[in-house]
KOLDREN-902468 format. One record per residue: residue in one letter; residue number from 0; x, y, z of N, C-alpha, C in turn. Coordinates in nm, 4 decimals, padded with zeros to 6 digits, always signed. Layout:
BEGIN
(a, NUM, (X, Y, Z), (X, Y, Z), (X, Y, Z))
...
***
This chain:
BEGIN
(m, 0, (+02.5739, +01.8174, -01.4490), (+02.5054, +01.8950, -01.5569), (+02.6020, +01.8297, -01.7608))
(k, 1, (+02.5222, +01.8444, -01.8321), (+02.5634, +01.8433, -01.9417), (+02.6505, +01.8712, -02.0008))
(g, 2, (+02.7679, +01.8338, -02.0616), (+02.8186, +01.8765, -02.1028), (+02.9936, +01.8913, -02.0237))
(r, 3, (+02.9400, +01.8247, -01.8731), (+03.0566, +01.8991, -01.7863), (+03.1380, +01.7519, -01.8286))
(m, 4, (+03.2713, +01.8146, -01.7756), (+03.3886, +01.6680, -01.7559), (+03.3495, +01.5739, -01.5748))
(i, 5, (+03.3787, +01.4850, -01.6118), (+03.3771, +01.4075, -01.5104), (+03.4964, +01.3569, -01.4219))
(d, 6, (+03.5022, +01.4006, -01.3420), (+03.6813, +01.3323, -01.3196), (+03.7149, +01.1462, -01.2385))
(p, 7, (+03.7336, +01.1042, -01.3763), (+03.7740, +00.9344, -01.3325), (+03.7649, +00.9476, -01.1588))
(v, 8, (+03.7352, +00.7547, -01.1543), (+03.7554, +00.7922, -00.9583), (+03.8663, +00.7154, -00.9646))
(p, 9, (+03.9931, +00.7434, -00.8888), (+04.1552, +00.6559, -00.9324), (+04.1151, +00.5414, -00.8231))
(l, 10, (+04.1880, +00.4351, -00.9049), (+04.1482, +00.2930, -00.8407), (+04.2610, +00.2794, -00.7489))
(p, 11, (+04.2713, +00.2057, -00.6714), (+04.3124, +00.2390, -00.4902), (+04.4467, +00.1396, -00.5313))
(r, 12, (+04.5149, +00.1766, -00.5417), (+04.6828, +00.1202, -00.5585), (+04.7201, -00.0440, -00.4746))
(v, 13, (+04.7198, -00.0970, -00.5482), (+04.7955, -00.2171, -00.5065), (+04.9317, -00.2897, -00.5591))
(a, 14, (+05.0514, -00.3461, -00.4541), (+05.1229, -00.4043, -00.5533), (+05.1567, -00.4887, -00.6179))
(v, 15, (+05.2879, -00.4718, -00.7135), (+05.2670, -00.5740, -00.8554), (+05.2317, -00.7336, -00.7666))
(p, 16, (+05.2723, -00.8204, -00.7434), (+05.3062, -00.9355, -00.7055), (+05.3887, -00.9863, -00.7692))
(p, 17, (+05.5312, -01.0419, -00.7129), (+05.6144, -01.1081, -00.7422), (+05.5473, -01.2238, -00.8335))
(k, 18, (+05.6289, -01.2203, -00.9607), (+05.5944, -01.3404, -01.0479), (+05.7086, -01.4247, -01.0982))
(i, 19, (+05.7212, -01.5849, -01.1690), (+05.8948, -01.6005, -01.1274), (+05.9357, -01.6002, -01.2601))
(g, 20, (+06.0096, -01.6222, -01.2493), (+06.1815, -01.5164, -01.1727), (+06.2300, -01.3914, -01.1040))
(d, 21, (+06.0699, -01.3460, -00.9893), (+06.0824, -01.2468, -00.8540), (+06.1938, -01.3021, -00.7635))
(a, 22, (+06.2458, -01.2038, -00.7286), (+06.2835, -01.3191, -00.6048), (+06.1931, -01.2648, -00.4310))
(a, 23, (+06.1960, -01.4357, -00.4106), (+06.0706, -01.4437, -00.3654), (+06.0570, -01.3803, -00.2212))
(p, 24, (+05.8968, -01.3231, -00.1439), (+05.9292, -01.2289, -00.0342), (+05.9660, -01.2575, +00.1034))
(d, 25, (+06.1314, -01.2448, +00.1574), (+06.1253, -01.2443, +00.3081), (+05.9879, -01.2378, +00.3667))
(f, 26, (+06.0511, -01.3411, +00.4926), (+05.9424, -01.3249, +00.6231), (+05.9526, -01.3993, +00.6863))
(t, 27, (+05.9532, -01.3206, +00.8583), (+05.9975, -01.4107, +00.9680), (+05.8593, -01.3907, +01.0294))
(a, 28, (+05.7994, -01.5877, +01.0788), (+05.6616, -01.5410, +01.0849), (+05.6866, -01.7466, +01.2675))
(r, 29, (+05.6049, -01.7413, +01.2891), (+05.5421, -01.7908, +01.3968), (+05.4901, -01.9527, +01.3148))
(t, 30, (+05.5138, -02.0194, +01.3269), (+05.4580, -02.1417, +01.2998), (+05.4517, -02.2106, +01.4064))
(t, 31, (+05.4479, -02.3722, +01.3473), (+05.3779, -02.4961, +01.4685), (+05.5350, -02.5591, +01.4544))
(q, 32, (+05.6333, -02.4660, +01.4276), (+05.7625, -02.5923, +01.4572), (+05.8435, -02.4643, +01.5236))
(g, 33, (+05.8275, -02.3982, +01.6360), (+05.8827, -02.1852, +01.5338), (+05.8504, -02.1657, +01.5560))
(r, 34, (+05.9376, -02.0534, +01.5359), (+05.9895, -01.8814, +01.4363), (+06.0585, -01.9506, +01.3786))
(l, 35, (+06.0165, -01.8935, +01.1916), (+06.0720, -01.9560, +01.1322), (+06.1498, -01.7893, +01.0217))
(r, 36, (+06.2441, -01.8384, +00.9857), (+06.2417, -01.6749, +00.8496), (+06.2876, -01.7335, +00.7389))
(l, 37, (+06.2571, -01.8008, +00.5755), (+06.1655, -01.8283, +00.4754), (+06.3932, -01.8236, +00.4111))
(s, 38, (+06.4242, -01.7060, +00.4491), (+06.5577, -01.6412, +00.4051), (+06.6402, -01.7303, +00.4915))
(d, 39, (+06.6333, -01.8123, +00.5580), (+06.7086, -01.9536, +00.6636), (+06.7078, -02.0522, +00.4844))
(l, 40, (+06.5727, -02.0462, +00.4929), (+06.6438, -02.1481, +00.4380), (+06.6921, -02.1904, +00.2802))
(r, 41, (+06.7692, -02.0910, +00.2434), (+06.8635, -02.0951, +00.1384), (+06.8865, -02.1986, +00.1655))
(g, 42, (+06.9921, -02.2306, -00.0044), (+07.0260, -02.3493, +00.0205), (+06.9057, -02.4574, +00.0068))
(r, 43, (+06.7718, -02.4584, -00.0089), (+06.7443, -02.5794, -00.0339), (+06.6084, -02.5471, -00.1250))
(w, 44, (+06.5967, -02.6030, -00.1761), (+06.3738, -02.6063, -00.2477), (+06.3372, -02.5571, -00.1903))
(v, 45, (+06.1910, -02.4594, -00.1975), (+06.0364, -02.4942, -00.1095), (+05.9695, -02.4284, -00.1441))
(l, 46, (+05.8995, -02.5583, -00.1301), (+05.7387, -02.5433, -00.1390), (+05.6391, -02.4583, -00.0399))
(l, 47, (+05.6046, -02.3306, -00.1012), (+05.5288, -02.2016, +00.0039), (+05.3774, -02.2632, -00.0294))
(f, 48, (+05.3120, -02.3257, +00.0340), (+05.1259, -02.3719, -00.0388), (+05.0456, -02.3112, +00.0568))
(s, 49, (+05.0053, -02.2220, +00.0494), (+04.8716, -02.1576, +00.1314), (+04.7932, -02.2330, +00.1258))
(h, 50, (+04.6230, -02.1979, +00.2100), (+04.5459, -02.2482, +00.2287), (+04.4254, -02.1890, +00.3439))
(p, 51, (+04.3052, -02.2010, +00.2688), (+04.1933, -02.1116, +00.3088), (+04.2186, -02.0914, +00.4425))
(a, 52, (+04.1524, -02.2319, +00.4832), (+04.1046, -02.2612, +00.6406), (+04.1128, -02.3910, +00.6931))
(d, 53, (+04.2373, -02.4094, +00.8319), (+04.2237, -02.5339, +00.8728), (+04.1000, -02.6392, +00.9283))
(f, 54, (+04.1172, -02.6529, +00.9658), (+03.8977, -02.8006, +00.9822), (+03.8738, -02.7339, +00.9209))
(t, 55, (+03.9386, -02.7815, +00.7107), (+03.8356, -02.7388, +00.6163), (+03.9056, -02.9148, +00.5384))
(p, 56, (+03.7654, -03.0074, +00.4932), (+03.7669, -03.0620, +00.4118), (+03.9032, -03.1356, +00.3021))
(v, 57, (+03.9110, -02.9824, +00.2973), (+04.0055, -03.0250, +00.1248), (+04.1245, -02.9869, +00.1731))
(c, 58, (+04.1205, -02.8939, +00.3238), (+04.2762, -02.8988, +00.3045), (+04.2822, -02.9992, +00.3925))
(t, 59, (+04.2022, -03.0876, +00.4846), (+04.2690, -03.1721, +00.5512), (+04.3417, -03.2445, +00.4673))
(s, 60, (+04.3075, -03.3137, +00.3840), (+04.3194, -03.4630, +00.3148), (+04.4599, -03.3724, +00.1935))
(e, 61, (+04.4440, -03.3018, +00.1920), (+04.6109, -03.2300, +00.1385), (+04.6938, -03.2463, +00.2332))
(f, 62, (+04.6373, -03.1991, +00.3273), (+04.7879, -03.2483, +00.4559), (+04.7818, -03.3569, +00.4591))
(l, 63, (+04.7347, -03.4666, +00.4673), (+04.7743, -03.5941, +00.5203), (+04.8386, -03.6613, +00.3629))
(a, 64, (+04.8442, -03.6020, +00.2710), (+04.8612, -03.6777, +00.1446), (+05.0658, -03.5719, +00.1676))
(f, 65, (+05.0557, -03.4697, +00.1497), (+05.2010, -03.3608, +00.1911), (+05.2622, -03.4638, +00.2651))
(a, 66, (+05.2231, -03.5294, +00.3909), (+05.3057, -03.5752, +00.5679), (+05.2980, -03.7217, +00.4385))
(a, 67, (+05.2271, -03.7547, +00.4017), (+05.2855, -03.9039, +00.3413), (+05.4183, -03.8519, +00.2799))
(s, 68, (+05.3579, -03.7494, +00.1605), (+05.5169, -03.7599, +00.0821), (+05.6431, -03.6605, +00.1542))
(f, 69, (+05.5948, -03.6697, +00.2355), (+05.7242, -03.5369, +00.3452), (+05.8303, -03.6511, +00.3312))
(e, 70, (+05.8913, -03.7273, +00.3540), (+06.1022, -03.8359, +00.3111), (+06.0778, -03.8116, +00.1890))
(r, 71, (+06.0103, -03.8163, +00.0639), (+05.9970, -03.8028, -00.1308), (+06.0484, -03.7071, -00.0896))
(f, 72, (+06.0028, -03.5552, -00.0640), (+06.0718, -03.4333, -00.0912), (+06.1863, -03.4208, +00.0048))
(h, 73, (+06.2234, -03.4274, +00.0779), (+06.3200, -03.3990, +00.1809), (+06.4041, -03.4737, +00.0932))
(a, 74, (+06.3715, -03.5632, +00.0341), (+06.4937, -03.7010, -00.0787), (+06.5269, -03.5330, -00.1994))
(l, 75, (+06.4416, -03.4618, -00.2222), (+06.4614, -03.3501, -00.2653), (+06.5602, -03.2367, -00.2549))
(n, 76, (+06.5619, -03.1878, -00.1119), (+06.6312, -03.1485, -00.0613), (+06.5136, -03.0087, -00.0701))
(c, 77, (+06.3908, -03.0830, -00.0822), (+06.3217, -02.9619, -00.0539), (+06.2094, -02.9316, +00.0768))
(a, 78, (+06.1768, -02.7897, +00.1477), (+06.1460, -02.8128, +00.2771), (+05.9550, -02.7298, +00.2033))
(l, 79, (+05.8902, -02.7983, +00.2853), (+05.7052, -02.7562, +00.2780), (+05.7464, -02.7148, +00.4052))
(l, 80, (+05.6224, -02.5800, +00.3680), (+05.6277, -02.4995, +00.4266), (+05.4370, -02.4892, +00.3895))
(g, 81, (+05.3327, -02.4639, +00.4901), (+05.2257, -02.4119, +00.4877), (+05.1980, -02.2942, +00.5323))
(l, 82, (+05.0928, -02.2477, +00.5287), (+05.0121, -02.1274, +00.5012), (+04.9197, -02.1017, +00.4702))
(s, 83, (+04.8918, -02.0139, +00.6545), (+04.7462, -01.9678, +00.5868), (+04.7470, -01.9012, +00.7537))
(v, 84, (+04.5746, -01.8101, +00.7014), (+04.5433, -01.6956, +00.7802), (+04.5019, -01.7453, +00.9649))
(d, 85, (+04.4434, -01.8480, +00.9994), (+04.4405, -01.8922, +01.1088), (+04.6063, -01.8800, +01.2059))
(s, 86, (+04.5400, -01.8832, +01.2897), (+04.6401, -01.7721, +01.4455), (+04.7560, -01.9114, +01.4707))
(l, 87, (+04.8069, -01.9433, +01.5418), (+04.8887, -01.9933, +01.5744), (+04.8321, -02.1224, +01.6975))
(s, 88, (+04.7513, -02.1105, +01.7910), (+04.6486, -02.1824, +01.8388), (+04.5939, -02.2754, +01.8119))
(a, 89, (+04.5166, -02.2113, +01.6541), (+04.3946, -02.3304, +01.5383), (+04.4753, -02.3927, +01.5075))
(h, 90, (+04.6417, -02.3944, +01.3984), (+04.6851, -02.4226, +01.3842), (+04.7550, -02.5562, +01.4653))
(l, 91, (+04.7628, -02.5078, +01.5510), (+04.7873, -02.6258, +01.6773), (+04.7045, -02.7525, +01.7152))
(a, 92, (+04.5525, -02.7363, +01.7590), (+04.5072, -02.7568, +01.7959), (+04.3870, -02.8511, +01.6239))
(w, 93, (+04.4302, -02.8058, +01.5123), (+04.4821, -02.9163, +01.3735), (+04.5005, -02.9654, +01.3447))
(v, 94, (+04.6617, -02.9791, +01.3864), (+04.7218, -03.0899, +01.3690), (+04.7039, -03.1814, +01.4609))
(e, 95, (+04.7147, -03.1575, +01.6170), (+04.6841, -03.2219, +01.7398), (+04.5289, -03.2791, +01.6817))
(a, 96, (+04.4946, -03.2460, +01.6151), (+04.3541, -03.3250, +01.5631), (+04.3691, -03.4291, +01.4521))
(i, 97, (+04.4176, -03.4033, +01.3717), (+04.4673, -03.4267, +01.2982), (+04.5442, -03.6040, +01.2997))
(r, 98, (+04.6092, -03.5336, +01.4229), (+04.7198, -03.6954, +01.4614), (+04.5893, -03.7542, +01.5655))
(a, 99, (+04.5272, -03.7019, +01.6079), (+04.4461, -03.7984, +01.6808), (+04.3690, -03.8768, +01.6200))
(q, 100, (+04.3082, -03.8415, +01.4901), (+04.1531, -03.8767, +01.4601), (+04.2570, -03.9603, +01.3475))
(f, 101, (+04.3185, -03.9530, +01.2719), (+04.4126, -04.0356, +01.1467), (+04.5890, -04.1042, +01.1598))
(g, 102, (+04.6476, -03.9907, +01.3087), (+04.7109, -04.1727, +01.3505), (+04.8585, -04.0780, +01.2121))
(v, 103, (+04.7705, -03.9383, +01.2205), (+04.9575, -03.8552, +01.1363), (+04.9814, -03.7629, +01.1870))
(t, 104, (+05.1145, -03.7218, +01.1667), (+05.1570, -03.7097, +01.2789), (+05.2112, -03.5119, +01.1141))
(i, 105, (+05.2221, -03.4170, +01.1293), (+05.1709, -03.3100, +01.0179), (+05.4170, -03.3065, +01.0611))
(p, 106, (+05.4787, -03.3755, +00.9256), (+05.5768, -03.3525, +00.9819), (+05.6664, -03.1632, +00.9427))
(f, 107, (+05.6397, -03.1349, +00.8487), (+05.6670, -03.0043, +00.8591), (+05.5581, -02.8907, +00.9566))
(p, 108, (+05.6444, -02.7477, +00.9226), (+05.5560, -02.5958, +00.9609), (+05.4588, -02.5695, +00.8489))
(i, 109, (+05.3599, -02.4725, +00.9504), (+05.2692, -02.4272, +00.9410), (+05.2443, -02.2803, +00.9628))
(i, 110, (+05.2446, -02.2160, +00.8935), (+05.2560, -02.0182, +00.9361), (+05.1505, -02.0133, +00.9391))
(e, 111, (+05.1368, -01.8754, +01.0643), (+05.0378, -01.8208, +01.0968), (+05.0555, -01.7043, +00.9758))
(d, 112, (+04.9699, -01.6074, +01.0305), (+04.9447, -01.5421, +00.9011), (+04.7772, -01.4457, +00.9289))
(p, 113, (+04.8191, -01.4016, +01.0535), (+04.6132, -01.3287, +01.1091), (+04.6177, -01.2082, +01.0263))
(s, 114, (+04.7103, -01.1406, +01.0149), (+04.7374, -00.9551, +00.9766), (+04.7241, -01.0152, +00.8007))
(m, 115, (+04.6976, -01.1428, +00.7632), (+04.7475, -01.1828, +00.5733), (+04.8520, -01.1396, +00.5405))
(a, 116, (+04.9575, -01.0724, +00.5935), (+05.0150, -00.9074, +00.5043), (+05.1740, -01.0368, +00.4525))
(i, 117, (+05.1611, -01.2047, +00.4951), (+05.2705, -01.2635, +00.3995), (+05.1806, -01.2853, +00.2158))
(a, 118, (+05.0238, -01.2923, +00.2617), (+04.8859, -01.4001, +00.1499), (+04.9484, -01.2490, +00.0523))
(r, 119, (+04.9222, -01.1353, +00.1250), (+04.9999, -01.0304, +00.0398), (+05.0378, -01.0033, -00.0786))
(a, 120, (+05.2096, -00.9808, -00.0066), (+05.3411, -01.0221, -00.0727), (+05.3378, -01.0611, -00.1537))
(y, 121, (+05.2662, -01.2149, -00.1194), (+05.2539, -01.3280, -00.2341), (+05.2051, -01.2702, -00.3428))
(g, 122, (+05.0720, -01.2102, -00.3154), (+05.0405, -01.1802, -00.4476), (+04.8560, -01.3117, -00.3894))
(m, 123, (+04.8789, -01.3863, -00.3213), (+04.7334, -01.4260, -00.2624), (+04.6030, -01.3786, -00.2264))
(l, 124, (+04.5958, -01.3263, -00.2281), (+04.5306, -01.1982, -00.1727), (+04.5469, -01.0187, -00.2264))
(d, 125, (+04.4539, -01.0160, -00.2756), (+04.4604, -00.8390, -00.3132), (+04.4832, -00.7077, -00.1575))
(a, 126, (+04.4954, -00.5803, -00.1832), (+04.5063, -00.5185, -00.1123), (+04.4460, -00.5041, +00.0138))
(t, 127, (+04.3000, -00.4951, -00.0967), (+04.1584, -00.4904, -00.0112), (+04.0772, -00.6099, +00.0608))
(a, 128, (+04.1437, -00.7428, -00.0113), (+04.0094, -00.8271, +00.0613), (+04.0241, -00.8754, +00.2344))
(e, 129, (+03.8479, -00.9229, +00.3335), (+03.9134, -00.8649, +00.4379), (+03.8605, -01.0230, +00.4485))
(s, 130, (+03.9043, -01.1124, +00.3919), (+03.8936, -01.2696, +00.4360), (+04.0416, -01.3679, +00.2850))
(s, 131, (+03.9729, -01.4993, +00.3706), (+04.0859, -01.5987, +00.2717), (+04.0728, -01.6418, +00.1896))
(a, 132, (+03.9503, -01.5752, +00.1577), (+03.8989, -01.6945, +00.0849), (+03.8974, -01.7193, -00.0751))
(t, 133, (+03.9834, -01.7011, -00.1228), (+04.0921, -01.6911, -00.2567), (+04.2250, -01.7780, -00.2777))
(v, 134, (+04.2711, -01.7750, -00.0723), (+04.4196, -01.8799, -00.0992), (+04.3851, -02.0123, -00.0758))
(r, 135, (+04.4931, -02.0107, -00.2417), (+04.4617, -02.1550, -00.2099), (+04.6364, -02.1129, -00.3577))
(a, 136, (+04.7084, -02.1331, -00.3115), (+04.7786, -02.1508, -00.4201), (+04.9329, -02.1726, -00.3660))
(v, 137, (+05.0563, -02.2056, -00.4377), (+05.1613, -02.2846, -00.4480), (+05.2782, -02.1928, -00.5240))
(h, 138, (+05.3884, -02.1276, -00.4303), (+05.5065, -02.1070, -00.5056), (+05.6041, -02.2355, -00.4710))
(a, 139, (+05.6921, -02.2687, -00.5758), (+05.7705, -02.2837, -00.5690), (+05.9041, -02.2535, -00.6104))
(i, 140, (+06.0274, -02.2735, -00.4222), (+06.1526, -02.0926, -00.4517), (+06.2647, -02.1759, -00.4038))
(d, 141, (+06.3364, -02.1381, -00.5689), (+06.4721, -02.2384, -00.5479), (+06.5844, -02.1994, -00.4578))
(p, 142, (+06.7221, -02.2918, -00.4775), (+06.7617, -02.2369, -00.3058), (+06.8881, -02.1268, -00.3239))
(e, 143, (+06.8705, -02.0372, -00.4108), (+06.8865, -01.8949, -00.3731), (+06.7650, -01.8195, -00.3466))
(g, 144, (+06.6532, -01.7973, -00.3793), (+06.5353, -01.7202, -00.3204), (+06.4720, -01.6914, -00.4033))
(v, 145, (+06.5000, -01.7709, -00.5144), (+06.4643, -01.7182, -00.6302), (+06.3023, -01.7883, -00.7104))
(i, 146, (+06.2489, -01.6751, -00.7043), (+06.0181, -01.7669, -00.7535), (+06.0247, -01.8312, -00.8898))
(r, 147, (+06.0443, -01.9934, -00.9005), (+06.0015, -02.0617, -01.0014), (+05.9075, -02.0640, -01.1009))
(a, 148, (+05.8241, -02.1238, -01.0434), (+05.6546, -02.1251, -01.0202), (+05.5089, -02.0808, -00.9719))
(i, 149, (+05.4805, -02.0928, -01.0541), (+05.3252, -02.0276, -00.9171), (+05.2606, -02.1528, -01.0092))
(i, 150, (+05.1502, -02.1805, -00.8877), (+05.0075, -02.2388, -00.9570), (+04.9114, -02.2133, -00.8569))
(w, 151, (+04.7558, -02.2000, -00.9043), (+04.6746, -02.1384, -00.8562), (+04.5675, -02.2357, -00.8572))
(y, 152, (+04.4463, -02.2346, -00.7854), (+04.3511, -02.3565, -00.7464), (+04.2464, -02.3379, -00.6560))
(p, 153, (+04.1557, -02.3285, -00.7272), (+04.0540, -02.2824, -00.6289), (+04.0294, -02.4016, -00.4843))
(m, 154, (+03.8919, -02.2825, -00.4143), (+03.8672, -02.3571, -00.3130), (+03.8344, -02.5289, -00.2713))
(s, 155, (+03.7664, -02.5351, -00.3995), (+03.7145, -02.6928, -00.3740), (+03.7252, -02.8046, -00.4756))
(v, 156, (+03.8742, -02.7331, -00.5138), (+03.9304, -02.8585, -00.5602), (+04.0925, -02.8749, -00.5796))
(g, 157, (+04.1286, -02.9832, -00.4996), (+04.2058, -02.9670, -00.3981), (+04.3448, -03.0274, -00.5013))
(r, 158, (+04.5017, -02.9668, -00.4842), (+04.6148, -03.0119, -00.5230), (+04.6407, -03.1376, -00.5303))
(s, 159, (+04.7148, -03.1783, -00.6032), (+04.7515, -03.3806, -00.6321), (+04.9149, -03.3284, -00.6067))
(v, 160, (+04.9228, -03.3980, -00.5153), (+05.0701, -03.3879, -00.4120), (+05.2663, -03.4370, -00.5304))
(a, 161, (+05.1334, -03.5992, -00.5642), (+05.2017, -03.6062, -00.7799), (+05.2848, -03.5110, -00.7988))
(e, 162, (+05.1836, -03.4423, -00.8620), (+05.2447, -03.3103, -00.9408), (+05.2961, -03.1973, -00.8860))
(m, 163, (+05.3377, -03.1749, -00.7030), (+05.3484, -03.0993, -00.6712), (+05.5608, -03.1599, -00.7076))
(l, 164, (+05.5511, -03.2771, -00.6393), (+05.6504, -03.3679, -00.6710), (+05.7325, -03.3989, -00.8325))
(r, 165, (+05.6294, -03.4066, -00.8340), (+05.6738, -03.3604, -01.0227), (+05.7723, -03.2419, -01.1087))
(l, 166, (+05.7049, -03.1746, -01.0257), (+05.7256, -03.0293, -01.0420), (+05.8618, -02.9907, -01.0186))
(v, 167, (+05.8921, -03.0194, -00.8389), (+06.0311, -02.9983, -00.7581), (+06.0989, -03.0804, -00.9176))
(a, 168, (+06.0918, -03.2173, -00.9319), (+06.1953, -03.2655, -00.9653), (+06.1857, -03.2425, -01.1441))
(a, 169, (+06.0849, -03.1802, -01.1724), (+06.1913, -03.0621, -01.3550), (+06.2101, -02.9207, -01.3034))
(l, 170, (+06.1492, -02.8965, -01.2538), (+06.2495, -02.7492, -01.2398), (+06.4290, -02.7743, -01.1669))
(q, 171, (+06.4392, -02.8837, -01.0960), (+06.5969, -02.9238, -01.1037), (+06.6769, -02.9824, -01.1468))
(k, 172, (+06.5545, -03.0733, -01.3076), (+06.6658, -03.1396, -01.3818), (+06.7035, -03.0313, -01.4959))
(v, 173, (+06.6056, -02.8950, -01.4970), (+06.6187, -02.8678, -01.6078), (+06.7340, -02.7590, -01.5055))
(t, 174, (+06.7579, -02.6956, -01.4268), (+06.7628, -02.6701, -01.3967), (+07.0039, -02.6376, -01.3525))
(t, 175, (+06.9499, -02.7824, -01.3555), (+07.0965, -02.8459, -01.3913), (+07.2509, -02.9266, -01.4643))
(e, 176, (+07.0618, -02.8851, -01.5564), (+07.1352, -02.9594, -01.7706), (+07.0320, -02.8900, -01.8040))
(d, 177, (+07.1135, -02.9004, -01.9173), (+07.0425, -02.7950, -02.0324), (+07.0235, -02.8709, -02.1569))
(v, 178, (+06.8503, -02.8596, -02.0685), (+06.7315, -02.9493, -02.1510), (+06.6400, -02.9115, -02.0464))
(l, 179, (+06.5534, -02.9682, -02.1118), (+06.4061, -02.9045, -02.1579), (+06.3151, -03.0586, -02.0960))
(t, 180, (+06.1563, -03.0596, -02.0178), (+06.0887, -03.1638, -02.0022), (+05.9752, -03.1596, -02.0410))
(p, 181, (+05.9678, -03.2395, -02.1403), (+05.8659, -03.3113, -02.2047), (+05.6619, -03.2401, -02.0687))
(e, 182, (+05.5487, -03.2577, -02.1542), (+05.4979, -03.2978, -02.1248), (+05.4297, -03.4258, -01.9997))
(g, 183, (+05.4566, -03.4077, -01.8802), (+05.4031, -03.5413, -01.8000), (+05.5733, -03.5599, -01.6974))
(w, 184, (+05.6608, -03.4612, -01.7953), (+05.7463, -03.5573, -01.8000), (+05.7977, -03.6229, -01.6576))
(m, 185, (+05.8739, -03.7180, -01.6054), (+05.8994, -03.8020, -01.5311), (+06.0076, -03.8187, -01.4332))
(p, 186, (+06.1665, -03.8182, -01.3495), (+06.2471, -03.8676, -01.3330), (+06.2912, -03.9282, -01.4164))
(g, 187, (+06.3758, -03.9900, -01.5378), (+06.4126, -04.1406, -01.5861), (+06.3792, -04.1620, -01.6631))
(c, 188, (+06.2474, -04.0749, -01.7303), (+06.2400, -04.0539, -01.8802), (+06.2834, -03.9306, -01.9308))
(d, 189, (+06.2411, -03.9237, -02.0886), (+06.3159, -03.8624, -02.1955), (+06.2807, -03.6927, -02.2059))
(t, 190, (+06.4372, -03.6411, -02.1662), (+06.4002, -03.5340, -02.1645), (+06.4307, -03.4542, -02.2877))
(v, 191, (+06.3826, -03.2973, -02.3669), (+06.3621, -03.2524, -02.4643), (+06.5343, -03.1599, -02.4609))
(l, 192, (+06.6068, -03.1521, -02.5946), (+06.7057, -03.0044, -02.6051), (+06.5704, -02.8899, -02.6529))
(p, 193, (+06.6802, -02.7959, -02.6272), (+06.6368, -02.6244, -02.6406), (+06.6364, -02.6495, -02.7849))
(a, 194, (+06.5671, -02.5461, -02.8191), (+06.4960, -02.5638, -02.9463), (+06.5843, -02.4988, -03.0119))
(v, 195, (+06.6452, -02.4827, -03.1736), (+06.7616, -02.5036, -03.2334), (+06.7847, -02.3529, -03.2775))
(q, 196, (+06.8945, -02.2689, -03.2788), (+06.8715, -02.1400, -03.3353), (+06.9233, -02.0839, -03.4663))
(t, 197, (+06.9365, -02.1882, -03.6033), (+06.9328, -02.1819, -03.6782), (+06.9138, -02.2334, -03.7544))
(q, 198, (+06.9032, -02.1254, -03.9025), (+06.8874, -02.2460, -04.0263), (+06.9877, -02.4026, -04.0343))
(r, 199, (+07.1326, -02.3654, -03.9803), (+07.1404, -02.4221, -04.0171), (+07.1355, -02.5738, -03.9100))
(d, 200, (+07.1309, -02.5430, -03.7998), (+07.1254, -02.6579, -03.6686), (+06.9970, -02.7308, -03.7282))
(a, 201, (+06.9337, -02.6236, -03.7249), (+06.7396, -02.7004, -03.8146), (+06.7875, -02.8365, -03.8776))
(v, 202, (+06.8653, -02.7918, -04.0159), (+06.9412, -02.8988, -04.1055), (+07.0040, -02.9975, -04.0912))
(a, 203, (+07.0871, -02.9666, -04.0024), (+07.1936, -03.0319, -03.9340), (+07.1365, -03.1627, -03.8749))
(a, 204, (+06.9727, -03.1051, -03.7729), (+06.8810, -03.1852, -03.6609), (+06.8684, -03.3060, -03.7096))
(g, 205, (+06.7483, -03.2475, -03.8710), (+06.6707, -03.3745, -03.8966), (+06.5357, -03.3150, -03.9111))
(p, 206, (+06.4328, -03.3856, -03.9778), (+06.3637, -03.3536, -04.0054), (+06.2314, -03.3259, -03.8695))
(a, 207, (+06.3113, -03.3945, -03.7937), (+06.2614, -03.3713, -03.6205), (+06.3156, -03.2272, -03.5465))
(w, 208, (+06.3406, -03.1488, -03.6143), (+06.4220, -03.0695, -03.5257), (+06.3527, -02.9730, -03.4345))
(f, 209, (+06.2339, -03.0081, -03.4038), (+06.1141, -02.9459, -03.3492), (+06.1273, -03.0079, -03.2016))
(l, 210, (+06.1718, -03.1145, -03.2359), (+06.1364, -03.1721, -03.0027), (+06.2524, -03.2678, -03.0465))
(r, 211, (+06.3305, -03.2232, -03.0186), (+06.4706, -03.3250, -02.9911), (+06.4951, -03.4001, -02.8667))
(t, 212, (+06.4783, -03.5468, -02.8090), (+06.4330, -03.6137, -02.7059), (+06.5905, -03.6533, -02.7063))
(r, 213, (+06.5978, -03.6809, -02.5591), (+06.7493, -03.7468, -02.5016), (+06.7603, -03.7734, -02.3313))
(p, 214, (+06.7515, -03.9319, -02.3720), (+06.7649, -03.9685, -02.2880), (+06.8102, -03.9451, -02.1185))
(d, 215, (+06.7133, -03.9832, -02.0226), (+06.6998, -03.8352, -01.8454), (+06.8997, -03.9240, -01.7987))
(t, 216, (+06.9837, -03.8704, -01.8469), (+07.0823, -03.9618, -01.7862), (+07.0749, -03.9161, -01.5860))
(g, 217, (+07.0262, -03.8862, -01.5443), (+07.0258, -03.9797, -01.4409), (+07.1287, -03.8024, -01.2953))
(v, 218, (+07.1293, -03.7324, -01.3803), (+07.2435, -03.6591, -01.3390), (+07.1627, -03.5572, -01.2372))
***
């Protein structure tokens, strides 16, 4: 009717997903290597990466690459955790198929999440999602259990494992030293110093006060 106020339709309540700097939601779940509780990995870096489904081409290529780089992540004290909504039996069948077809053993746990509870807790899916179609995310978690980086990819684009290694190394560098890492930084390359805070410091630093480099000490 003309002039009648229409009440707005309330939006569904959706939990705010964790952000960089937030504590990583803890969970206990079954994996291909036994039952796992995330907080049991405190003291190590963790790369939690989700994939839409087992037996899919992009995900298989990623898992082959993660397996090939497993020792490099281990050298960085970084645990790898795969995750999808598929069941444990599907995960086991997939890793066995990878071993049989490609001769590669997946050396890290793959978490089952059939209820999508973990994916939702990390904001990989919203509360109303009915499938895992949007799940392809990476969460880098530090030894204190704090999320330090989040990266999203579409279903059709595979992740770069080399970039994941670089990311973990860069996060460790800025955690242990009072430096920043510039574009494309790799271990052994120059780091950059934090921005100056006063005009006096800018004058003392010289014309390039806004980009001061420092050789990587290897610490």
